[in-house]
C-alpha positions in Angstrom: 0.0 0.1 0.0 2.8 2.3 0.8 4.4 1.8 -2.2 1.3 2.4 -4.3 0.8 5.7 -2.2 4.4 6.4 -2.9 3.8 6.0 -6.7 0.6 7.9 -7.0 2.3 10.9 -5.5 5.5 10.9 -7.3 3.3 10.9 -10.7 1.4 13.9 -9.3 4.2 15.7 -8.4 5.6 15.3 -11.9 2.3 16.4 -13.3 2.6 19.4 -11.4 6.2 20.3 -11.8 5.1 20.8 -15.5 3.2 23.7 -14.7 5.3 25.7 -12.0 8.1 28.3 -12.7 11.4 27.5 -13.4 13.8 27.7 -10.1 17.2 27.6 -11.6 20.2 26.4 -9.5 21.7 30.3 -11.0 19.9 33.0 -11.8 19.1 33.4 -15.5 20.9 36.1 -16.8 19.4 39.7 -16.5 17.5 41.5 -19.5 19.9 43.2 -21.7 18.9 46.9 -22.2 15.7 49.0 -22.5 12.5 47.2 -24.3 11.5 47.7 -27.5 9.6 51.0 -28.7 6.2 48.6 -29.3 3.7 49.9 -26.6 1.7 46.8 -26.9 4.7 44.7 -26.0 6.2 47.1 -23.3 3.4 49.5 -22.0 4.6 52.1 -19.7 3.9 51.8 -16.0 4.5 48.7 -14.3 4.2 45.1 -15.3 4.9 41.9 -13.7 5.1 38.2 -13.8 4.8 36.0 -11.0 4.5 32.2 -9.8 4.5 30.1 -6.8 4.9 26.3 -6.8 4.7 23.6 -4.0 5.6 20.1 -4.6 5.2 17.2 -1.9 5.5 13.4 -1.8 4.7 11.1 0.9 5.0 7.3 1.5 8.3 5.3 1.4 9.8 8.7 0.1 8.9 11.9 1.3 9.9 15.4 0.0 8.8 18.9 0.1 9.9 21.8 -2.6 8.9 25.3 -2.4 10.0 27.7 -4.9 8.7 31.6 -6.2 9.7 33.5 -9.3 8.7 36.8 -10.2 9.9 39.8 -12.6 8.6 43.3 -12.2 9.4 46.2 -14.9 8.4 49.7 -14.8 8.7 51.7 -18.0 9.0 55.6 -18.5 9.1 55.3 -22.0 13.1 56.0 -22.5 14.1 54.3 -19.1 13.5 51.0 -17.5 13.7 49.4 -14.1 13.8 45.6 -14.0 13.6 43.6 -10.7 13.7 40.0 -10.8 14.2 37.0 -8.6 13.4 33.6 -7.3 14.0 30.8 -5.1 13.9 27.4 -4.4 14.0 25.1 -0.9 13.8 21.6 -0.7 13.4 19.0 2.2 13.8 15.1 2.0 13.0 12.8 4.5 15.3 9.8 4.9 14.3 6.5 6.0 16.2 3.6 7.7 15.0 0.0 8.8 16.1 -2.3 10.8 15.5 -5.3 13.0 16.2 -5.8 17.0 16.1 -9.3 18.4 16.8 -12.6 16.9 16.7 -14.1 13.5 13.5 -15.7 14.4 12.1 -13.3 16.3 12.4 -9.6 16.0 11.0 -6.2 16.0 11.1 -4.1 13.2 12.4 -0.6 13.9 12.0 2.6 11.4 14.1 5.9 11.7 13.5 9.1 9.9 16.2 12.2 9.2 15.0 15.0 7.6 17.5 17.1 5.6 17.5 20.4 3.4 18.7 18.9 -0.1 18.2 22.2 -2.3 18.4 25.9 -1.5 19.1 29.0 -3.8 18.0 32.3 -4.0 18.5 35.2 -6.3 17.8 38.8 -6.7 18.6 41.5 -9.5 17.7 44.9 -10.1 18.7 47.2 -13.2 17.8 50.8 -14.5 18.4 51.1 -18.4 18.0 54.3 -20.2 18.0 54.9 -24.1 20.3 57.7 -25.0 19.2 57.0 -28.8 17.2 54.3 -30.5 20.4 52.2 -30.5 22.3 53.1 -27.8 21.7 52.6 -24.0 23.5 52.6 -20.5 22.8 50.1 -17.9 23.3 49.9 -14.0 22.6 46.9 -11.8 23.1 45.0 -9.1 22.6 41.1 -8.1 22.8 39.0 -5.0 23.0 35.0 -5.3 22.7 32.2 -2.7 23.3 28.5 -3.6 25.1 26.8 -0.8 24.6 23.2 -2.0 26.8 24.6 -4.9 29.3 26.0 -2.5 28.1 29.6 -2.7 27.0 31.1 0.7 26.3 34.4 -1.1 27.8 36.3 -4.0 27.0 40.2 -4.5 27.6 41.8 -8.0 27.5 45.6 -9.0 27.7 46.5 -12.9 27.3 49.6 -15.2 28.2 49.8 -18.9 26.6 50.7 -21.9 25.1 48.6 -25.4 23.8 49.0 -28.4 20.5 47.5 -30.5 21.9 45.8 -33.7 18.5 45.6 -35.0 15.7 47.6 -35.8 14.6 49.1 -32.3 11.1 50.2 -34.1 10.0 46.8 -35.7 8.2 44.4 -33.8 10.3 41.6 -35.1 13.8 39.9 -33.8 15.7 41.7 -31.5 19.3 41.8 -31.0 21.3 43.8 -28.2 24.9 43.5 -26.9 26.5 45.3 -24.0 29.9 45.4 -21.7 30.1 46.0 -18.3 32.6 46.6 -15.7 31.7 44.7 -12.6 32.5 44.6 -8.7 31.8 41.8 -6.9 31.9 40.2 -3.4 31.4 37.0 -2.3 31.7 34.7 0.8 32.2 30.5 0.0 31.0 27.8 2.2 34.7 27.0 2.1 37.1 29.7 1.7 39.1 29.1 -1.5 42.8 30.3 -1.1 43.2 30.4 -4.9 40.5 33.0 -5.4 40.1 36.4 -4.0 36.6 37.2 -2.0 36.3 40.9 -3.6 37.4 41.2 -7.3 36.8 43.5 -10.3 35.5 42.0 -13.1 34.4 42.1 -16.8 30.8 41.2 -18.5 29.6 40.8 -21.9 26.1 40.3 -22.4 23.9 39.5 -25.3 20.2 39.0 -25.8 18.4 37.9 -28.8 14.4 38.1 -28.7 12.4 36.3 -31.5 8.5 36.7 -31.9 6.5 34.6 -34.2 2.8 34.4 -34.2 1.8 33.6 -30.4 5.6 32.4 -29.5 8.6 34.2 -28.3 12.0 32.4 -28.3 14.4 34.6 -26.3 18.1 33.8 -25.8 20.4 35.7 -23.3 23.9 34.7 -22.3 26.6 36.1 -19.9 30.4 35.6 -19.9 32.0 37.0 -16.6 35.8 37.4 -16.3 37.8 38.0 -13.2 40.2 40.6 -14.2 42.2 39.8 -11.1 42.4 36.2 -11.9 41.7 35.1 -15.3 41.2 31.3 -14.6 38.0 32.7 -12.7 35.9 32.5 -15.8 31.8 32.0 -15.9 29.2 32.0 -18.5 25.4 31.7 -18.1 23.2 30.7 -21.1 19.5 30.9 -20.7 17.1 29.8 -23.8 13.2 30.0 -23.3 10.3 29.2 -25.8 7.0 31.0 -24.7 3.3 30.3 -26.0 0.6 32.6 -25.0 -2.2 30.8 -23.9 -4.6 33.6 -23.0 -4.0 37.7 -22.0 -3.1 36.0 -18.4 -1.1 32.5 -18.7 1.6 31.6 -21.4 3.5 28.3 -21.2 7.3 28.7 -20.9 9.8 26.1 -22.1 13.6 26.7 -20.6 17.2 25.4 -20.6 19.9 26.8 -18.5 23.4 26.2 -18.8 26.0 27.4 -16.3 29.6 27.2 -16.6 32.2 28.3 -14.2 36.0 27.3 -14.6 37.0 28.0 -11.0 34.2 26.0 -9.0 33.8 26.3 -5.4 35.6 23.9 -2.7 33.8 21.0 -0.8 35.2 19.2 1.9 35.8 15.4 1.3 36.8 12.5 3.5 40.2 10.9 2.7 40.4 6.8 3.0 43.6 4.7 2.9 42.0 2.3 0.0 38.8 1.5 -1.8 37.3 -1.6 -3.5 35.2 -1.5 -6.3 34.2 2.1 -5.9 33.9 2.2 -2.1 36.0 3.5 0.5 37.8 0.9 3.0 37.9 1.4 6.8 37.7 4.8 8.7 38.7 8.0 7.3 42.4 9.0 7.5 42.1 12.4 7.1 40.0 15.4 5.3 40.7 17.2 2.1 39.2 19.3 -0.5 37.6 18.6 -4.1 36.0 21.2 -6.6 32.4 21.0 -7.5 31.7 20.3 -11.3 32.3 23.0 -13.6 28.9 22.6 -15.5 25.1 22.6 -14.6 22.1 22.5 -16.5 18.4 22.8 -15.8 15.7 22.1 -18.2 11.9 23.4 -17.1 7.9 23.7 -18.3 6.4 26.7 -16.6 3.3 28.1 -16.4 3.6 32.0 -16.1 1.3 34.4 -14.8 1.3 38.0 -16.6 0.1 40.4 -13.6 0.0 43.5 -16.1 -3.0 45.7 -16.4 -5.4 44.4 -19.2 -5.6 46.3 -22.4 -9.1 48.2 -22.8 -11.4 46.6 -25.0 -12.1 48.7 -28.2 -15.4 50.6 -28.6 -18.1 48.9 -30.7 -17.9 50.6 -34.3 -19.9 53.4 -34.7 -20.4 54.1 -30.6 -19.3 57.2 -29.4 
């Protein structure tokens, strides 16, 4: 019965995950530059998108995941303020079962231990201004926390300029690039002697937006270089396909790729030997290893549009 309940909950969780916002291990790159001139795509005033998700499984496997994501924009025609953020926390209850007594007569004992298995949050704010139709400047700051990737916190401030390489007045494809100087301060879970906590860097950003019918393809990429330690190179590449369902709802498929050439350190135990991939005996000491350089995430999301509804046109001939 427990097995059937666990399978049913897992299936329901899988269905639920297909309709909640994505929560990436790493924040997607911020929007590059102000939006286009089209009033229907970028109405003046505030617009916002948000989502909240909660998934729980029970039975032989017990997990709970809470996530949220939001994006808010204020448009002053030539100046844009953007605020985006999100987070996810997941807890898992691990069960262990053993018997107490003799082989022929024993008592079954179950133990449960709840552990946090994922926790990451991000927040990013930017102010963009169109100097001309094609040239803009941007200032912004972002904060990230992902302890399960070895990062307790990272704060980055940026300032730079960019250009729109396509016609900003048309409703077709838009391609923007920008360059920034950055100042970063980070605290790692395990301090890395080979990296600086505070450093000056450079960032190159690109943003491609391709609308077609009721769908939109968006691809954004960040390249971050630590100018004080050139081995510390990071890339964030986010691709999404959005399909408008109604004025309020849209379906989004996204793929996030993250590369860190100098990932954080994690503590490990050192053993005297191993057999068939398993350590032998008790640890003889402690050491450090680096996390993997690549992370990826694929997500299917239901996006809620909180922008004010467009006024309905008057019937023909009505004054």
